[in-house]
C-alpha positions in Angstrom: -20.2 1.8 -36.8 -16.9 3.1 -35.4 -16.9 6.0 -37.9 -20.5 6.8 -36.9 -19.9 6.7 -33.2 -16.6 8.6 -33.1 -17.9 12.1 -34.1 -18.4 15.5 -32.6 -22.1 15.0 -31.8 -22.8 15.3 -28.1 -24.5 12.6 -26.1 -26.8 13.4 -23.1 -24.6 14.5 -20.1 -21.6 15.5 -22.3 -20.5 19.1 -22.3 -18.1 19.1 -25.3 -16.1 16.8 -27.5 -12.7 18.5 -28.2 -11.9 18.3 -31.9 -8.2 17.4 -31.3 -9.2 14.6 -29.0 -11.7 13.2 -31.4 -9.1 13.4 -34.2 -6.6 11.4 -32.2 -9.2 8.8 -31.3 -10.1 8.4 -34.9 -6.4 8.2 -35.9 -6.1 5.3 -33.5 -9.3 3.5 -34.4 -9.8 4.1 -38.1 -6.3 3.3 -39.3 -7.1 -0.2 -40.5 -6.0 -3.4 -38.8 -7.5 -6.9 -38.9 -10.5 -6.1 -36.6 -10.0 -9.6 -35.3 -11.6 -9.1 -31.9 -14.8 -7.5 -33.1 -14.9 -9.9 -36.0 -14.9 -12.8 -33.5 -17.6 -11.2 -31.4 -19.8 -10.6 -34.5 -19.3 -14.1 -36.0 -19.9 -15.8 -32.6 -23.2 -14.0 -32.2 -24.1 -14.9 -35.8 -23.4 -18.5 -35.0 -26.4 -18.3 -32.7 -28.5 -16.4 -35.1 -28.1 -12.8 -33.9 -27.1 -10.0 -36.4 -28.0 -6.4 -35.5 -26.6 -3.0 -34.6 -26.5 -4.0 -30.9 -23.8 -6.6 -31.8 -21.9 -4.1 -33.9 -22.0 -1.6 -31.0 -20.6 -4.3 -28.6 -17.9 -5.1 -31.2 -17.1 -1.4 -31.5 -16.7 -1.2 -27.8 -14.3 -4.1 -27.8 -12.2 -2.5 -30.6 -12.1 0.8 -28.7 -10.5 -1.1 -25.7 -8.0 -2.8 -28.0 -7.1 0.4 -29.8 -6.7 2.2 -26.4 -4.2 -0.5 -25.4 -2.2 0.0 -28.6 -2.1 3.8 -28.1 -0.7 3.4 -24.6 1.6 0.4 -25.4 3.2 2.5 -28.2 4.1 5.4 -25.8 7.8 6.0 -25.0 7.3 4.9 -21.4 6.0 1.6 -22.6 7.1 -0.1 -25.9 8.3 3.2 -27.5 7.1 2.5 -31.1 6.9 5.0 -33.9 4.8 3.0 -36.4 1.5 1.2 -36.0 -0.5 -0.3 -38.8 1.9 1.3 -41.2 1.4 4.9 -40.0 2.8 7.1 -37.2 1.6 6.1 -33.8 -0.7 8.5 -32.0 1.9 10.1 -29.9 4.0 10.8 -33.0 1.1 12.1 -35.1 -0.1 14.3 -32.2 1.8 14.4 -28.9 2.2 12.2 -25.8 -0.4 14.0 -23.7 -3.0 13.8 -26.4 -2.2 10.1 -27.0 -2.7 9.4 -23.3 -6.0 11.2 -23.2 -7.1 9.5 -26.5 -6.5 6.1 -24.9 -8.3 7.1 -21.7 -11.3 8.3 -23.7 -11.4 5.2 -25.9 -11.4 3.0 -22.8 -14.2 4.8 -21.1 -16.2 5.2 -24.3 -16.2 1.4 -24.6 -18.1 1.0 -21.3 -20.4 3.9 -22.4 -21.4 1.8 -25.4 -21.9 -1.4 -23.5 -24.0 0.2 -20.8 -26.3 2.0 -23.3 -29.7 0.3 -23.9 -29.1 0.8 -27.6 -26.7 -2.1 -27.4 -29.2 -4.5 -25.8 -32.5 -3.9 -24.0 -31.7 -6.5 -21.3 -30.0 -4.8 -18.4 -28.7 -8.1 -17.0 -26.9 -8.9 -20.3 -25.5 -5.4 -20.5 -24.2 -5.7 -16.9 -22.6 -9.1 -17.7 -20.9 -7.6 -20.8 -19.6 -4.7 -18.8 -18.3 -6.9 -16.0 -16.6 -9.3 -18.4 -14.9 -6.5 -20.4 -13.8 -4.8 -17.2 -12.2 -8.1 -15.9 -10.6 -8.8 -19.4 -9.1 -5.3 -19.8 -8.1 -4.4 -16.3 -5.9 -5.3 -13.3 -6.3 -9.1 -13.7 -6.5 -9.0 -17.5 -4.9 -6.9 -20.2 -3.5 -4.0 -18.1 -2.1 -6.5 -15.6 -0.5 -8.5 -18.4 1.2 -5.4 -19.7 2.6 -4.8 -16.3 4.0 -8.3 -16.2 5.4 -7.8 -19.6 7.2 -4.7 -18.5 8.6 -6.4 -15.4 9.6 -9.5 -17.4 12.1 -7.8 -19.8 15.1 -9.1 -17.8 13.6 -11.6 -15.3 12.6 -15.3 -15.2 11.7 -17.0 -18.5 9.7 -19.8 -16.9 7.0 -21.2 -19.3 4.1 -20.9 -16.8 4.9 -17.2 -16.3 5.0 -16.6 -20.0 1.7 -18.3 -20.6 0.1 -16.4 -17.7 1.4 -13.1 -19.1 0.2 -13.8 -22.6 -3.3 -15.1 -21.5 -3.7 -11.7 -19.7 -2.1 -9.3 -22.1 -3.4 -10.7 -25.4 -5.7 -13.6 -24.7 -8.2 -11.9 -22.3 -9.8 -9.6 -24.9 -10.0 -12.4 -27.5 -11.6 -14.6 -24.9 -14.1 -11.8 -24.2 -14.9 -11.5 -27.9 -16.2 -15.1 -28.3 -17.7 -15.2 -24.8 -19.6 -11.9 -25.4 -20.8 -13.1 -28.8 -22.2 -16.3 -27.3 -23.9 -14.3 -24.6 -25.5 -11.9 -27.0 -26.6 -14.7 -29.3 -28.5 -16.3 -26.5 -26.3 -19.4 -26.2 -26.8 -21.9 -23.4 -24.3 -22.1 -20.5 -22.6 -25.0 -22.3 -22.4 -22.9 -25.5 -20.9 -20.0 -23.6 -18.3 -22.2 -22.0 -17.5 -23.9 -25.3 -17.0 -20.6 -27.1 -15.1 -19.1 -24.2 -12.6 -22.0 -24.5 -12.5 -21.4 -28.3 -11.5 -17.8 -27.5 -8.8 -18.9 -25.2 -7.3 -21.1 -27.9 -7.6 -18.2 -30.4 -5.9 -15.9 -28.0 -3.0 -18.3 -27.5 -2.7 -18.9 -31.2 -2.7 -15.2 -31.9 0.1 -14.5 -29.5 2.2 -17.4 -30.7 1.7 -16.3 -34.3 2.6 -12.7 -33.3 5.8 -13.8 -31.6 6.7 -16.0 -34.6 6.2 -12.9 -36.9 8.6 -10.9 -34.6 11.2 -13.6 -35.3 10.5 -14.4 -38.9 8.4 -11.5 -40.3 9.2 -8.5 -42.4 8.5 -5.1 -40.8 6.9 -3.7 -43.9 4.5 -6.6 -44.2 3.8 -6.8 -40.5 3.2 -3.0 -40.2 5.4 -2.5 -37.2 8.9 -3.1 -36.1 10.1 -6.7 -35.8 12.9 -8.3 -33.8 12.1 -6.1 -30.7 11.4 -9.0 -28.3 14.9 -10.4 -28.8 16.5 -7.0 -28.6 14.8 -6.3 -25.3 15.3 -9.7 -23.9 11.6 -10.3 -23.6 10.5 -13.9 -22.8 8.3 -15.6 -25.4 7.4 -19.2 -26.0 9.0 -18.9 -29.5 12.2 -17.9 -27.8 11.9 -20.7 -25.3 11.0 -23.6 -27.6 11.9 -22.4 -31.1 10.2 -21.9 -34.5 9.3 -25.5 -35.3 7.7 -26.2 -31.9 5.7 -23.0 -32.3 4.4 -24.1 -35.7 3.4 -27.5 -34.5 1.7 -26.0 -31.4 -0.3 -23.7 -33.7 -1.4 -26.6 -35.8 -2.5 -28.5 -32.6 -4.5 -25.4 -31.4 -6.3 -25.3 -34.8 -7.3 -28.9 -34.3 -8.6 -28.3 -30.8 -10.6 -25.3 -32.1 -12.2 -27.5 -34.8 -13.2 -30.0 -32.2 -14.9 -27.3 -30.1 -16.9 -26.1 -33.1 -18.0 -29.6 -34.2 -21.5 -29.5 -32.6 -22.4 -26.4 -34.7 -21.7 -28.0 -38.1 -21.5 -25.8 -41.1 -22.7 -22.8 -39.2 -19.3 -22.6 -37.6 -17.3 -22.7 -40.8 -16.3 -19.0 -40.6 -15.0 -19.4 -37.1 -13.0 -22.5 -38.2 -11.5 -20.5 -41.0 -10.7 -17.7 -38.6 -8.8 -20.0 -36.3 -6.7 -21.1 -39.3 -6.2 -17.5 -40.3 -4.9 -16.6 -36.9 -2.4 -19.5 -36.8 -1.2 -19.0 -40.4 -1.2 -15.2 -40.7 1.8 -13.3 -42.1 1.0 -9.8 -40.8 
């Protein structure tokens, strides 16, 4: 779906799609990666019996937002990384200006996809998805979390501040994934709340596992530089509590996730396995 959508064919209202910009966007999006966020959206919708191109389009929109954030996070003014997913970051493969524009274009394209009736014929659902993604990715979500991260390099390492930062920077998009999947699948209000909480747990587990890999992982296996948090003095829960506490907490989160999915029986097995994968991953 991503390969199909990111092409040079014009949509109504577009004047041109610059070849270099499309190439940079494709470099950012089609370079591999786990596709965890769109996977969670697709599997949550499937839990409620919905499987169609509309769900794939919403998942593609979410991945565009995630990849935009990676492009911008890798810039010299932010995390200053040269490698992402085992290949040169966009600003290294192209240039900084092109990377900035590629990120901008991926972000706006995501909302283009969600607002399009091809994603879902119900305008109220499309509006809810757009609002949820805007809140998850913007000032009070991912972008705000990145700002807190930049400010927190050499400031307070209080646990509540670390948790808030991580729930915004990493957790917000993962929470959106499961919430959107439940919405698109036609889940009840209770279902949406239950899967939203599942997404929150998955988001926390993902960040804990990521921070653990930064301490214990190998750069070649992880696909990006490791040990950077400690070098920069960044506050993490792993740094605050240690490796063993982190591993126990991850196990506890997997148990809570299992409990949330219990009402869905065997239909939720893939989501259960995903929670364990997030907690136990080595890359």
